Structures are given as C-alpha cells and as structure tokens.
N, C-alpha and C positions, 0 to 999 in steps of 0.2 A: 281507698284502701290505706291502712296504716303502714308507713315505711320509715319508721324512726331511725333505722340503721343507716339509711342512705348518707346522711350528713357525716356519720362517723367513718364509713368506709371511703368517702371522698377524700379523706385526709391521708389515705394510704397512697404512697407514690407507686407508680407503675402497677396499678390495680389489676389491669388485664392479665398481667403475669403473676402477680402476688396471689390472685384468687385461685391459682392452680396449685398452691401450697397448702398442705393440711393445717399448718399452724395458723395461717390466715383465716381459713374456714372455721377452725375451732373457736378462736377468740371472737370473730365476728358473729358466728352462730349464737354463742352464749350472750354476747352483747345485745343481739336482737331480741332475745327472750327477755333479758333484763329490762330493756326499754319498752317492749311491747306489753309486758305484764305489769309494769309499774303502776301502782294505784288501782289495779283491777280486782285484787283479792285472789288472783290466780297465782300459782307457782308451778314450777316444772323441774323435773329431774332429767338430766341429759346423760344418756348412755354413750360414753366416749367411744367404746368399741363399735357400737352400731353406727355412729357418725363416721368413724374411720372407714368402716365397710362401705358406707354410702359414697364417701369421697373416692375411695379406691375404684369402685365400679364406674363412677362418673368420670374420673380421670382417664380410665382406659377407653371409654366411649368417646370422650373428648379428643384424645390423641388420634383416634382412628378416623375422626371426621373433621379435624380442624383445618384441613386443606380447603374445605368448602367455604371457609371464611373469606377467601379471596373473591368469591362470587358476590356476596352481600354480607358485609361485616355486621351490620345492625341486626339483620334477621338471624344470622348465625349466633350472635350474642344472646338473643331471645331464645333461640332453640337450645343453646347450651344451658341457660337458666332453667328451661323446661326439663332438660335431662337431669339436672340436679334435683329438681322437685320430684321427679319420678323416683330417683334413688332414695331420697329422704323418706318418701311415703312407703317405699318398700322396706327400708331398714327400720323405720320408726324409732329414731333416737330420742324422741321426747315423750315423756309421760307427764301429762298435765295433772296438777293437783287442784281439784275444784272444791272449795271450802264447804259448800252445802251438801256435797256428797259424803263429807266426813262429820256432818252434824254441826258444822261451824256456821257463823253468820253467812247469809246468802250473798251472792255477788252484787255489787252496787248497780243500781238501775241505769247508770250512765255508761256502763261498759258497752263497747261496740258489739252489736248483736251477732256479728259474724265470728268474732273472737269467742264469744260465749257459746255459740252453737258448736264450733269445732276448733278448740284452742290449738291443737297440734297442727291440723291442716292449714289453719290460718297463719300460724307462726312460720311454717315451712314456706308458704306462698309469699308471705311478707319478706322473708329472708331472700328468696330468689329474686323477687322483683326489686328489692333495694340494691342488691349487688349488680344486677343487670343495668339498672338505671344509672348507677355510679360509674360503671365501666363505659357505658355509652356517653355519659357526660365527659369523661376523661378523653374519649376519642373525638369529641366535638360533634357527635351525632345526636340526632333528636332522641330524647328519652321516650320510652314507651308511655303511652297515655292510657290510663286505666279506663276501661269501658264500664258502662253502667251495670253490666250483668253481675258484677261482684257484689252489688248492693242487694240483690235478690236472695232471700234465704233459701229458695228452692234451688238456686245455683249450687250452693254449698252442699245441700242434701244430695243432689245429683252427682256432684264432684266426688263426694265421699263414697257413694255407692259404686260408681264406675271404676274408681281406682282400686277399690277392694277386689274387683273382678280382674282388672288388668292395670298395673301401675303405669304402663306406657300411656294410658289415657290422660295422665297428669299433664303431659306435654300439650295435648289438645286443649285441656281446660286452661292451662297457662296462656295459650294463644288467645283464648276467649277473654281472659282477664285484661290483656293488653290491646284488645280490639282487632285481633287478626282472625282470619278464617281458618278454623282448625282442619287438619287432615285426619279424619276419624278412621280411615281404612288402614293407615300405617303412620301413626303420629310420631314414632321414634325413627322414621327413615327420613333423614334430612333432604335427600335429593328428590323426595316426593313433595316437598313443600312448594306452595304456589310461587313464592318469591324465586326459588332456585329454578323451577321449571320455566318461568317467564324469562328469567335472565339467560338461561340456556338457549331458549328459542330466539332471543334477541341476538345473542352472539352468533348463532348458526345462520341467522338471516343476513349478517354482515360479511360472512365468508364469501370470497369470490367463487363464482361458479366454475366448475371444471370445464375446460375446453375439450370438446370431443372431436 
C-alpha cells in the first residue's frame, strides 16, 4: 500500500503528541494527498470544516480511551488510527476529481488500481497507516506490516460497501490491512480487541490467589 507521507511525518518531533493537534493533522492530511495523487491525473478538494469535524470526534474518542494504551501501546496506536479512519469516512472531507469523469484524458495505466478504484477511501487509509507507522517507529515499536488483502480489488469494494452501512466497520477493515484479526461484532470497542483481552487474562492470571 502506498504510504508516501510516512517519511514526511517522521520528521515531526514528538509525533505521538503532535498528532493530537489539528494543525498537524491538517498539513499532514493535505501533504498525503499531494504525494499520493502526484503524477496520477487525480486531484482533490479538501473540506477543512469536515476534516475539523472528523478530528474533533476522533480526539474525543481518543481521550476517552487513551488510558488503554498502557495495556498495549502498539495495538492501541493501530486502534487509534482505525478510529481516525472511521471518522474520516463518516465526515468525507475529500472530494476526488477524476479527469475522465469530466471528459478529460483518462487516468494513466500505471496508476495504482486501488487508488483508481476508490481515491477517497484509499487516501484516508494511506494517511492513517502512514501516521500510525511513523508513531510506532518513533516509539521504537515494530511498524504495522501490510497484509496481502489490500491488493485484492474485492477487498476495497467490500470495505466501501460496509462502511457506508456503518463507519465503525472501518476499524475492522484497517485491522485487516495491517494483518490483525478484526472484531466485527464491536470494532469500535477497544477493550473487546483480542490483544486487550489476552493481556487482561494474562494480568489476571498473575494475581495472587485470595487466602480463604
């Protein structure tokens, strides 16, 4: 999957905290579109109000759940990226401009088929994956490894259809992109994630038994 933004945001100091500021999200979001669409024939309009709305909802959800980062920081970082993807897909701050829809020359044959298939959704996913990978790199943790499912055109068709019904499904699809097992029953409930449940059971197993 294309993540051209990663090297750009890695230059930001203290990214794990800076990513919680709208000004950082704004410039990095627009930079991602610039890098991702360069040379493709695609263009995009960004609705700053919609982006601010998505960020505001994400920040509220993040603040309510950030204490869970102490259980597993890597998995929580991926979950937080999935939450951002959910809000971006709900707010839809990007409107892609496709040349052949305007009677202009068609997109080049070399364009990534996933980007051509769903420019907005691919751009949102690329942005969230790039920032998550850069944050994890800054933390010294293993970066998420893209799974092969994102290469399948049917994946993106299913992704688009499912998030149209329920934006929270974006979190489950993001987990699939990075090779994790998704929680389809409650994708936006962090304590229902397999990593957190396993960690909780592990901690409970280490507690000394009560003396009766």
